[in-house]
Structure formats: structure tokens, C-alpha cells
Residue, then its C-alpha position, 0 to 999 in steps of 0.5 A: x500500500x502506498x500512502x500519499x499526503x500533502x499539507x494544505x497549499x496556502x494561498x501565496x498572495x492575493x487575490x487568493x486568500x484561502x488555502x487549497x484543501x488537500x486529502x490523505x490518499x491511499x493506493x492499494x492493489x491498483x485502487x485509490x482511496x481518499x481517507x480524509x481531509x488534511x487539517x490545517x497546521x497551526x502557525x507558530x505563536x508570537x516570537x519575542x520582539x513582535x509588537x503586542x498591539x497593531x491598529x489598522x485604520x481602514x476596513x478595505x482591501x489593504x486593511x483586511x489583507x493585513x489583519x488576515x496575514x498577521x493571523x496566518x503568520x501566527x501573530x497572537x497579539x491584539x489587532x484592532x481594525x477601525x473602519x468608517x464603513x458600517x459593513x465588514x470588509x467586502x469585495x469592492x470590485x463587485x460593487x460595479x460588476x456582478x453585484x450591481x448587475x444583480x447576477x450574484x447574491x449578497x452572500x458573495x460580497x463580504x470577504x469573510x463573515x462575522x465568525x471569521x473575525x471572532x475566531x481569529x480575534x480581530x476586533x472590528x470597530x465599524x462606523x468608527x473613523x479615526x480623527x487623528x493619531x499622535x505619533x509621540x504617544x503612539x495612539x490613535x485619537x477617536x471621537x470623544x477624545x478616546x484613544x487606542x494605543x499601538x505598537x505598530x500602525x497601518x494606514x489603509x484609509x483608501x480613497x473617496x469619490x470625486x464629487x460633481x461640482x455643478x448645481x443640482x448634484x446634491x439631489x437624492x437621485x444623484x449617486x457616486x459609487x464607492x461603498x456597499x451602502x452606495x451600491x445598495x442605494x443605486x440598486x434601490x433607485x434602479x428598481x423604479x428607474x427607466x433611464x440612467x445617466x452615467x457621468x464619466x467614462x472611467x472604469x467605474x463609470x463604464x462598469x456601472x453602465x454595463x451593470x445597469x444595462x444588465x438590469x434592462x435600464x436605458x443607459x447614457x454616458x456623458x464624458x469629456x473624453x474623445x475615446x473612452x479609457x484611451x489615456x490608460x489603455x490606448x486608442x485601440x482598446x478604447x474604440x473597442x470598449x465604446x463599440x462593445x457598450x454600444x452593441x449592448x445599448x449604451x448611448x455615448x455623449x462624448x466630448x461633452x460635460x454636465x453643467x447642471x442637474x435641474x430635477x430630472x433634467x441634466x444640462x450639457x455644456x454643448x447645450x443639449x439636455x438628457x432626462x434621467x431619473x437616476x444619475x451615477x457620477x464616476x469621475x475619479x477618486x482621490x486618496x484620503x490623506x487627511x490623517x497622514x497630513x495632520x500627523x506630519x507624515x511625508x506626502x507626495x500626491x500620496x503617503x510616501x513609503x519605502x520599499x517595506x511600506x513604512x512611512x516617514x514615521x518609524x512603526x507607521x505603515x501605509x498600504x493601498x490607494x494612499x501609498x506612493x512606493x518605489x516601484x522597481x518596474x517603473x523605476x519611479x515612485x508610483x501610486x495606483x488604485x487597484x484592488x489586488x495591489x491594495x490586498x498585496x500591499x496589506x499582506x506585505x505591510x503585515x510581514x514588515x510589521x512582524x519584522x520580515x523586511x522583504x521589499x514590496x516588488x509585486x507587479x501591479x495588476x487589475x482587471x475590468x469587466x465590460x458586459x461579458x468581456x474582461x480586460x486584464x492589465x499587468x504592470x504600470x504605464x503612465x506614458x508610452x511611446x509604442x503599443x505593440x498589438x498581438x491578435x485582433x482587439x475587435x475580435x476579443x482576442x489580443x494582447x497589447x504591450x505598452x513600451x517606453x524606450x523599447x522596454x515593456x512597462x505594461x501588458x493589457x489583454x482580452x481572453x489571453x489569460x495565460x499570456x497575461x500571467x506569463x507576462x507578469x512572471x517575466x516582469x518579476x523575473x526580469x527584475x530579479x535578474x533571472x532574465x536578461x531579455x525584455x518580456x516582449 
């Protein structure tokens, strides 16, 4: 008889969070018997010199991933997560995709249920925003003057939507989309709406347009862009995205802006008007930097961190949408607003707080969903001088390489998942010195 057993395969990095289950297998006389599921090994307890109390400000991707990684690594000290949100950490990307479209139930939205936090002894204080933090006293200041002391602090305050600064933008039927509460409010209004106007052809705006078309609403999009998403993905994918949305019934009003919302009438800069009983504004987000600024941390269009995600104040770390870090792939300090990057930075910050000084060198990644078509993006290319296209964009079978000075800095793909992963691995290997050739 041959017995084979392997330990659980832990999730190496986000977006995967849970380990893959493994089973005890016996092979006898040409037959295979599955004897039972292997139990997860218990991590080692706190080692000497580890911080006794860690406070996390923010309950989004970075904050949750940090708390989860701390426990996965056997940290047994106190973890307090402060969140201005009233809900436990949830899958934010789905708010503009499947959940908004109504194709998945609410149970798929939370990252973990209440039992997880209870069993892992993670204290969550929901609806409780930090007012500031005292670096000298190592304490976070709460409403009413209450304080929470810490040995290590993680800032993961995320970003907030840019508000539309035109008359009438404060009406109840005008929404932004950032939180679960925002999404639920849009879904509620969508049940009685017939026409929706999306202001802004951002990723969020266009994903909202696709999701609400799935709910059979008439959808119009107003944006100053000549080609949607051209600044990020280039003209070819930009034209494809517009065509794709139009094929699904979305009506574009490009090179135009909303100047006022008078009741259900939206007035445009061109002089035209659009009647809409539901308006969703998606014109970008800005990082929440108030706490870091009040505390005197070094800022540069974000909270400046080193390669270990530590800020200018020792013992205080930043991750996610607010962090500007030295990216070895771009050769510059960058800040990105990607969900997976926030998760991975939260995990990296957790390791740094425990003394594992491993530089954060992960290649940025994000994906966007437009109706039934996903677009994957690896790397970071704020500017480029050449786009090399492999395949046919309009046929939904392509991989685009964004180059600057002959070097690939990012790759976008449609239905080329394996090649996208290979490009990510190649970028990582190039950085590590395992490859000397460009990943083109």
C-alpha cells in the first residue's frame, strides 16, 4: 500500500486568500482511496520582539489583507481594525460588476463573515473613523477624545469619490459609487428607474453602465473624453470598449460635460439636455490623506513609503490607494488604485510589521469587466511611446504591450489569460535578474 499526503497549499498572495484543501490518499492493489481531509497546521505563536498591539485604520482591501496575514503568520497579539464603513470588509470590485448587475447574491460580497473575525480575534470597530493619531504617544485619537494605543500602525484609509461640482448634484437621485451602502442605494433607485445617466467614462463609470444595462435600464454616458479609457489603455482598446457598450445599448455623449442637474433634467455644456431619473457620477477618486497630513507624515500626491511600506514615521505603515512606493518596474515612485495591489500591499505591510523586511516588488495588476468581456492589465504605464498589438482587439482576442524606450512597462489583454500571467512572471523575473531579455 502506498500512502500519499500533502499539507494544505496556502494561498501565496492575493487575490487568493484561502488555502487549497488537500486529502490523505491511499493506493492499494491498483485502487485509490481518499481517507480524509488534511487539517490545517497551526502557525507558530508570537516570537519575542513582535509588537503586542497593531491598529489598522481602514476596513478595505489593504486593511483586511493585513489583519488576515498577521493571523496566518501566527501573530497572537491584539489587532484592532477601525473602519468608517458600517459593513465588514467586502469585495469592492463587485460593487460595479456582478453585484450591481444583480447576477450574484449578497452572500458573495463580504470577504469573510462575522465568525471569521471572532475566531481569529480581530476586533472590528465599524462606523468608527479615526480623527487623528499622535505619533509621540503612539495612539490613535477617536471621537470623544478616546484613544487606542499601538505598537505598530497601518494606514489603509483608501480613497473617496470625486464629487460633481455643478448645481443640482446634491439631489437624492444623484449617486457616486464607492461603498456597499452606495451600491445598495443605486440598486434601490434602479428598481423604479427607466433611464440612467452615467457621468464619466472611467472604469467605474463604464462598469456601472454595463451593470445597469444588465438590469434592462436605458443607459447614457456623458464624458469629456474623445475615446473612452484611451489615456490608460490606448486608442485601440478604447474604440473597442465604446463599440462593445454600444452593441449592448449604451448611448455615448462624448466630448461633452454636465453643467447642471435641474430635477430630472441634466444640462450639457454643448447645450443639449438628457432626462434621467437616476444619475451615477464616476469621475475619479482621490486618496484620503487627511490623517497622514495632520500627523506630519511625508506626502507626495500620496503617503510616501519605502520599499517595506513604512512611512516617514518609524512603526507607521501605509498600504493601498494612499501609498506612493518605489516601484522597481517603473523605476519611479508610483501610486495606483487597484484592488489586488491594495490586498498585496496589506499582506506585505503585515510581514514588515512582524519584522520580515522583504521589499514590496509585486507587479501591479487589475482587471475590468465590460458586459461579458474582461480586460486584464499587468504592470504600470503612465506614458508610452509604442503599443505593440498581438491578435485582433475587435475580435476579443489580443494582447497589447505598452513600451517606453523599447522596454515593456505594461501588458493589457482580452481572453489571453495565460499570456497575461506569463507576462507578469517575466516582469518579476526580469527584475530579479533571472532574465536578461525584455518580456516582449
